C-alpha positions, 0 to 999 in steps of 0.5 A: 500499499506504501508503494502504491502511494509513492508511485502516485506521488511521483506521477503527480510530480511529473505533471508539475510546471518546470519551476516547481520541479526545481524543489521536488528533489528537496522535498523528496529527500525530506519525504524519504528522511521522514519515512525512514524516521517513522519506519518500525525498528527492532532492537535485540537486548543482549544484557550488555551495557547498550544494545544498538542498531544502525539508524540515521537520526537528524537533529537527535537532540529533538528526539525523545524515548517514549511509551516505556518506563522499562526501557530508554532509547538514546542516539549513538555515534553522534555527529557533531560540529562546533558542539551542535549535534547534527545527526547520530548514526545509531539508535541504542536502548538501555534498561531503566528497570529490571529487563524482562524477557520478551518483546517490549514497545518503545516510541522514538518521537520528534518533539511531541509528534507521533514517532517511530515504533521500536520493538525491544526483543529481550533475551532470557536472563543470563544463566549462572552456573553454580555447580561449584557450590556442590563441592568444598570451596576454598575460603581464601581463593576467589569463587568463579561462577560462569555465565552462559552469555556476557552480562554487563546489566545485572550485579551478583551478590554472594552471601554467607552468615551475615556477610555479603560480597559483590561479585565482579562481572568478568564478561562471561564469568563472576568472580566472588571474593570469598575471603571478605566473608571471613569464613572458617575452613572445614565448616558448613555454611548456607550460601546464597547467590542472588541477582540484582539490578540497580541495587534491587534484588531480582532473584535467587539463583542458589541457596544451599549448604556448602562446605568449605575446604578443610584447612591445610595441616602440617603433618610433620616436621624433621625438627619438632616444635619445642624440640632440641637439635643435637646434630648439625643440620643444614635443612629442615623438612616440613610435611603437609597433608596436601600439595603446596603451591606456595609458602613463606618461611622465616627463620630467626635466632632468639636471644632474649627479646632480640630476634635475628633473622637467619638467611634461609631459602624455601623449596616446595615439591608436592606436599613437602617444603624444605627450608635450608640455611648455609651455616651451622646453628650456634650451640646452646641457642634458641631458634624459631621457624615460622611457616606462613602464607601457605596456599595448597593446590586445592586453594586451602591454607593453614589456619594459623601460622606453623611455629617451630620453636627449638633449642640447639644443644651444647655438649652432652648433659646428664638427664638421669642417674640410675641410683640415689645419693645413698643406698647404692646397692653393692656391686651395682652398675651406675648408669648415667644417662645423657640427653644425647648419644656420646662420641664412641671415639673420644678417650672417655678418661678426658671427660669423666673422672671417678673416685671411691673405687668406681671404674668406668665400665664402658658407654652405650649410646646415650649411656655411661656405665660405671661399676661399683664392684670394687667399692666397699659397703657404706663407701663413699663414691664420686663421679665428675664430668668436664666440658671436654665430654664430646657428643656423637656429633663432636659437640662439646660444652655445658657437660660439667656435672658432679655426683656423690653417693654412698653405697648401701650400708646394710647387709641382707640375709634370709633367716628362714622360709615361710610355710609356703616357702617365702623367704623371711629376710633380715637387714643389718646396719651398724658394726657394733656388738650389741644388737637391737632387733625391730620386727613387723608383720607377724600378722599378715593383715597388719601391713602398716607395720611392714611399711614402717620397717621398710621406712626404718631400713631406709632411714638407717641406711641414709643416716648410718653414721648416726648408729652408735658405734657399739650397736648393730640394728637388725630389722625383720619387716615381715615375719609372716610373708604368706599372710601379707601375700593373702591379706590374712592374719594367719600364716599359710597353714592357717596358724596365728604365729603369735600364738604358736611360740613355745611358752608355758601358756601355749594352747592349740585351740585359741580364740580370735581377736573378737573372742570367736573360738579358733580350733588349732589356731595355736598350731598343732603343737608349740613351735610347729610353724617354720616361721616360729622356729626361724625367729626362735633360732635367730633371736636365740643366736643373736641374743639382742639387747632389745626386740621391738615387736610392731603390731596394729591397731591398739595405739599402745605399747607394753614391755615383756618386763625382762631386763631393760624392757620396762625402762625403754618402754617408758622412754618409748611412750614419752617420745611417741605418745603411745599409752604404756600398759606394762604390768596391766592385765586388761591391755587386751580384750581377748585371750592370748597365749604362746606369744613371741615376746613372752617366749623371748622373756621366758625361754631366752631372757631377751627384753622386748616391747610390743608397740601397737600402731594406731593404723592397719594401713599407715606406717606412722613413721613420723610418730615413731621415728624419735623413739625408734632412734632412742632405742639405740641408746 
């Protein structure tokens, strides 16, 4: 129809006079321009900043975009002379509201006149791939999400917890700086990816639980944190749980508040990093290696810098000695242990000296062996080390050490055996002719008396010089080893040993401490038990000045009234606070017969005192200590 109109217009022009024909071209040009200006147009909107099409517009400043609040038409590629916009070669469209897929009509109008109809064809919104959120993501490396088409229109936000980061549009990709979210490694978060247009939320592209990558960890190092370096290393290996892309290290020497950087280099291959330094460490010094800014191949990192404080040793230092300063067993090998292996090349005499009959027996790794084979009982010995002692790594310095000890002063003998074959042991200290005997655990359930006797043996051995020169002390901690082993008052034959001695009042059938009948409790005959015979024989042979028999739990003492026993009983009660019931018929609330202490008085004429401790389990050594020493005067 438009074509027919043009033909009719041309025919009309041919009939005009010649003068009129002069203006026809001008009019025709203007007509063509007008037709083009009104010709309908289509522009495809593709989410780039501006979508344009070639379109000549004369005096573009007079045109306006109309009939749409969502899109706006603007001239592009302006032809301008002296600041005057004569024409434009493009017609462009921009979105003023969220672009919606589909066709949209806009008018390009001169002034207020009816204008050109422009159809805006808007493509579907760009699609962001969020598949990466299905796998653990790094917390320090940017998260990149791809787009199916370039997008310069929308903004994209990534949110986790209460923090949000605006992703950077990079044509067909989004780069989200996830480090700004300050997430923890190895933790699950709800993450939301949203699309925005001019700060207004358009849609949620993804909302899901996302795991962050587990942190990189150090699984080992050749120098351990807070360790001691004994050799002369020139490198340190650090093992990670993942392949490493990059890392930084700093090695420093620490002297008080001073920190001096030690030149070092770092190389990394796979999950192993190696720090190297050119010079030996200063000995007896402190250092620290810091591993930081680690980036693993998967994008994870260390949670905190890995710090390795360590010390560099001097020469060998004693870390332990196998004996104490007293009671060193006769013939024992003293083992001196060092913090590092000793040199097996050095003449040991240059670093070690011994006295008192000791001899250096050898060295084994980090141990020095010293023999006491030639040291007498109660002998004083000493060991001294000098700074010349060398380590396996030829390091010296800081080895000075002195040790003094005394050999055990006690002799040990077996005076007999129990019904079950257990040894009855006697310890003797001192060299005097006058003997004082201390005994315990004639009843196996009175274990406090055994503990007291063992404390007394240690006391005498440590302080053997305090034993009067005319005295010898004999201690028998356990008369009834079978009863102690089984926790019973009686021995292995179910006989009360303190009712089995051959006194005038011995009885076969007795009563217990609760006055219950105990048939056969006194033994099949007086002195029927091996323990009873052993004690009777030993005391008879020794003929001590005094026997002290310890029991529990009466909290009292009573002398057998032979010889000096009563006088010593008074001294003991004054120093211990135990009640002295010597001479009383009501000391015990149960019948007694065939006791050891009555036997000592009746048959051997040996004074003795029964001391009843106040506890079955506690030795009460502190309460008895002074009184026990006083018995030696």
